[in-house]
N, C-alpha and C positions, 0 to 999 in steps of 0.2 A: 727516344722518339724522333720523329721526323723533324719536329720544330726545335728539338734540343731542350725543351723545358717540361713538357707533359710527362707525368709518371704513369706507369701502368702496374696493375697488380692482378695476379691470378686469383680467382675466387672459387669458392666451393658451391654449396647448395643454396646459399643465400647471398644476395647482393649486399654490399656494405652500406653503412649508414651515410647520412648526408655529408659528413665531413670528408668523404671521398668523392664528392660530386665532380671535382675537376680532374679526377683520375680516370684513366682509360681502364675499364674493367674487362678482363679477359678470362675465359674459361678454357681449360686445357682440352684440346681435341682428343688426346689419348684417353681421357676419362670417358668421353662420349663414345668413342670407338669400343672401349672395353665393355661398355654396357650392351652394345649390339653383339659383340662376340659372345658374351655370357647368355644373351637371349637366344642366340643360335645354337650354342653348345648345350646349355642346360634347359633352355625353354623350348627347344625344338621348333624354333620359328625360322622357316626358310628365307623369308623376306629380310630378316635381320642380317643375313649374310650379305644381301645386296647393299644394305646401308654401310656395313663394315667395308665392303669393297670400294664403295664411293669414297669414304673417308681415307682409305689407304691410298687412293689416287692423289689426294691432296698431299699426303706425306711423301709420296714418290716424287712429286714435283719439287718439294723442298729439298729432298735428297739430291736431285739433279742440280739445283741451284747451289747447294753446298759444295758439290763436287766441282762445279764450274768456278767457284770462288767469287760469286757475284757480289757486288757492292750493294748496300741497302737500296740505293737508287735503282740499280738494275733489277734487283729482286722485286721491288715494288712494281716496276713495269711488267714483269712477268706475272705477278700476282693479279694485275689488273688486265691481263690479256683476255681476248675474246674466248679462247679455249677454257680458261679458268672460269669465266663468267658462265659459259654454257654448262660446265660441269656443276656449278653451284645451282643453276636453274633446274637441272635434271634432278639433283638431290632434293631441292625444295619441292618439286612437283611430286616426287615419290613420297615425301613426308606428308604433304597435304592430302595425298590420296589415301595413305594409311590412316591418318587421323580422322578422315571422314567415314571410315568403316566402323561397323559395330565391334566394340572392344570386348564383348562379353566372353568370347572364347580365346582371347589372347592370354599368353602367360604373363605373370606378374613382371618378369624380367623384360619382356618386350614392351609392355606398357610403360615401364619406367624408362626404358631407353628412348622411346618415342617422345615422351613428355619432356625428358631432359634435353633432347636435341631441339625440340620446339621452344621450350622455355628460354634456353640460353643460346638460341641461334645467333643473335647479334654478337654476343660475347665470344662465342666459339670462332666466328669468322671475322672478328675485328682485325685480326692480324693481316688480312688481305689489304687493308688500307694503310699499312705502315711497313716499310721494308726492313725495319729494325726489330719488329716484334717476332718472337719465336712462335712456332705453330703449337707448341705444347710446353709443359712445365717440367719435362722429364729431367733436364739437366739439374735444375734446382732440387728436385726430389731425390735424385741419386746422390747429390752432394750432401744433403742433410740427413740421409737415411742413417748413416753411422752415428750422427749426433743425436738423432731421436732415439736410437737404440740405447746409446749411453745415457740419455736423459731419463729413459724409463727405468734405468738401473741406478739412478742417482736422485732420489726424491727429496733428500734432505741436504740443503745447502747451508743450513744454520741461520740464514736470514734472507730477506728479499734482496738486500744489497749483494749477498753472495751469489744468488741466482742470476742477477743482472750482470755481475762480473763474469760469471761462467759463460753466459750467452754471448757477451761481447768478445771474450777471449776466443771462443770457438768460431765465431763469425769471422774474426781476423784470420785465423788459421786457414779456414776454407777459402777465403778470398785470395790469400797468398798462394795456395795450392792451385787455384784456377788460373793464376798468372804464370804457373810453372816455375815459381821461385822457391828457394829454400826457406822454410819457416824460421830456422834458427838464424840464418843470415839476416832475414828481415827484422826479426825481433832484436837481434844484437845491434844492428845498425840504427834501428828506431830509437832504442833506449840510450844508445851512445850519444845520439844527437840531442835527445831530451836532457841528458846529464850535462851536455855542453851548452845548455840553454838555447838550443834551436827550437823555434816555434813555427817553422815553415810547414805547417800541417798539410797544406795543399800539395806540396811536393814530397810528402812523407807517406803517401798511400802506396800500396803494394806495387803498382806499375810504374811509380816514379821515385821509389826510394833511393835509387842510385844517384838521382839528382840532388837529393837532400844534403848529402855530405858536402858537396861543392858549393851549395848555396847558404850554408850555415857557418 
């Protein structure tokens, strides 16, 4: 986060409980866009395509920022630009206009897409207020897809402790992969340090494991 302390979490159809009150809640824009794509393709709703095109323009902007290698501070300035705000106002105007119309003859897909965008408007666009927030949750979902597939094929861990151990183990593996490091090298170095009585856990995370050997 911009202040270095606040956490954020992507949420689904329901906002989390009060214990997350200090957390920045975010809804994945890809989920919102997919609903309008479905409304256009399967619901035959031509205006749904306009909504999807609007949302794709936000994605296009993020792609440009990625290609330019902008820092979080630079990205925030772009996200707060007049052009972005005007695009947001246009989208909100279209949404309010559609919500004011009789929904009797709308497809179920289109009603769902409109209600989703309206209900989670703040959470979908909260990323515009922080240069470090991603626009969607696609990276995390792609990362865990293999794990969820494996999970569905592994219903029996023997105990709750076994399930927790498996979840921790695979979380470590994926984190190391995201840092572009060798899983075996990380695990080998980590446990070698543990056996040598190293407890410098701060410098034994995946992106700092190389420092742990010299500091223990």
